[in-house]
N, C-alpha and C positions, 0 to 999 in steps of 0.2 A: 521834304523827305530826306531822312538821314542817309549818309553814305552807305552804311551797312544795309539798310533796307533797299536802297537802289541796287546794290550788288546782289541781294537775294532775289529781287524781281528779275534781274538779268539772268541769273543762274536758273531760276525755275522756268523761264521762257525757253532757255536753251535746252534744258532737260526735256521739256514738253515737246519741242520740235524733234529731239533725238528719239524719244520713245514713241513718237507718232508713227515711226516706221515699223514698230512691232505690232503684230496683229492683235495681241492681247492687251495693249496699252494705247490703242488708237485714239481714245477720246481725251488723253491728257492735255494735248495742246488746246483743244476746244474748251476744256474745263478751265484752264488757266485764264483764257480771255473772258470766259463767261463770268467767273467769280472775281477776277481781279482787274478786269477792264483792259482795253487795248493800250498800246504804248503811249498814246497821247493823253491817257487818263490814268496815271499811276495810282496805286493803292495808297491808302493812308497808313499812318504808323500802327493803327489798330489791327491791320491785317498781317503784321509781321509774323506773329505766332502761327497763323494758318499757313502762310507761305513756307515757313521753316518745316512745319509738319508735313506739308506736301512734298517738299524736297526729300525729307527723310524717307517718306513712304515710297517715292519713286526709286530712290537709291536702293532701298531694301529689296524692292521688287526685282530690280535688275540684278542685284547680287544673288538673290535666290534663283533667278532664272539661269544665270551662269553656272551656279553650283549644281543645280538639278540636271542641267544638260551635260555637265562634265562627269558627274558620278551620281546617278539617280539613287542608288542604294545608300551611298554615303550620305547624301542629302537627307534621305528619310531617317537614317540613324541619328543624324545630327539634331533632328526634331524630337528624338526620343522613341521613335517607332522600333519595336522589337522585331528584328529580322532574324529568323532562326535558320536561314539557309539562303539559297539564291532566289531573288525576287526580281522579275523583269517588269519594269514600269514603262508603259506607253504613254508618257506624259505624267509628270509628277509636280505638285506644287504644295506649298504650306497649307493652303485652305482645305485640301482634300482630307486631311486628318483631323480637322476640327480643332477645338481648344484643348484637347487632352490626347495628343499623339502618343504619349507614353502609355496609354491604355490599349493601343493597337498592337497586335502580335500576328506576324505573318510567317508561315512555314516555308519549307523548301520547295522549289519548282512551282512558284506561284506567279501567275500572270495578272497584273493589274493594268487594265486598259484605260483609255481616255475617259475622263469624267466620273470615275468611280469616287464615291464619297463615303467616308467612315464617320458616322455620327455617334459619339460616345455619351451624349447627354440629351435629355428631353427638355428642350427650351420652352415647352408649353407651361412648365411650372412657374415661369416668371410672372405670368399674369395672376397666379393664385397665391403668391407670397404675401399679398396683403391680408389673406385669410389664414395662411399657414406660413409664417415667416421663414421657417427652416426647411421648407419643402425642397427636395432635391432628388433627381434620379440620374445618376451617372454610372455607367458600367462598362467593363472591358469588351472588346471585340477580338475574337480569336479565329484565325483562319489556318486550317491544317496544311498538310503537304499535298502537292499535285492538285492545285486548285486554279481554275480560270474564272476571273471575274469579268463579265462582259461589259461593254461600253455603257456608261452612265448607271451602273449598279449602285444602289444606296443600301448601306448596311447600318442597322439601327443598334442602339445600346444593348449590351448583354448577349449579343448573338455569337454563337460558335458555328463555324462551317467546318465540317469534317474533312478528312483526307479524300482525295480523288473525287472532287466535285467540279461541276461546271454550272456557273450561274449565268442565265441568259441576259442579254442586253436589256437595259431599262428596268431591271427587277428592283423591287424594294424588299429587302430581306428583314423581316420583323421577328423571326423566330429561328431556332437552331435548324440547321440542315444536316441530316445524317450523312455519314461517309458513303461514297460510291453513289452519289445522287446527281441528277441533272434537275435543277430547279429554275423556275422562271415565273414572272408575273408580278402583279401588284395586288395583294402581297404575294411574295414568292412562295410557290408550292412545288413539291417534288413531282415531276412529270414522267420520269423514267429513271432507270439505273444507268450508271456510266457503262456497264457491260452492254446493255441494250443500245446505248448511244454509239459505242464502239462498233457493234455489229452493223448498225446503219451506216456509219461513216466508211467502214471497209467496203461496203457494197457500192458506195458512191465515189470512192477515192479516185483522184486523178493520178495517183502514184508518183508524185513529184515533191512531196513534202520534205524529203531528205536532201534536196538539192540546194546549193547556194542561191541567194535571192535572184541574181541575174539569170541563172540557168532555169530556175523555176518559172520566172516570168516568161522566158522564151517558150517553154513548154506550154504554159497556159495560153499564150498568144496563138500558138499553133492549134491547140485543141479548139479554141473558139473562133479561129479564123480572123484574128485581129492583126493587121499589117504592122510591122515593127515601127515604121515611121509614125503611124497613127497612135500607137501605144505610147511612143516617146512624147508626142504632143500632149496627150492626156495627162501624162505624168508631170508635165510642167505646171499644171494648174493646182 
């Protein structure tokens, strides 16, 4: 085995051990041993390209993770996403914007929660290109101002979500959602107006949404009778 290849093997194993501590990269170390063998069975010269590709992939993933944690909005802009105002991301990564992030436009006061996926093209056309070689469907996604996208919402090509909308968790948005709407489901449909939603939330409100996080948590603990020590223990998981 060449010196350069030996160095690459050592480096990829070190990176695999390092990223094993990250929850979203926990299988890297296992993958290294599975594909390239344990230490006493080093890879052949033919695996060098694959090793280098894996090194680059891991390095890029770690770089993205640091950039996204440091400045989520800046990271999204660096991919080409059009942010027209303040957007709050609860977890952001390169994959959530698909292969055409420059076709995604987000307005002001938009909340993008964990697992939201913007899909700007229809991949089903791939299996039909043997019949129609130039077949393609790719279209922009536009999100207005004052919009909340619930956990694991999926938005499909060509969709426009109007201003002042709430999209329920797990929804698949296949068509335009008009302004002032609460929509949910698969496929997503309008279930009420935001005005109606606001009236319902006012009636149920705990009255602490304006407080800093620690103070709000203390109020909620008191309301539901959760001891502070028990709450702190749960927060550790």
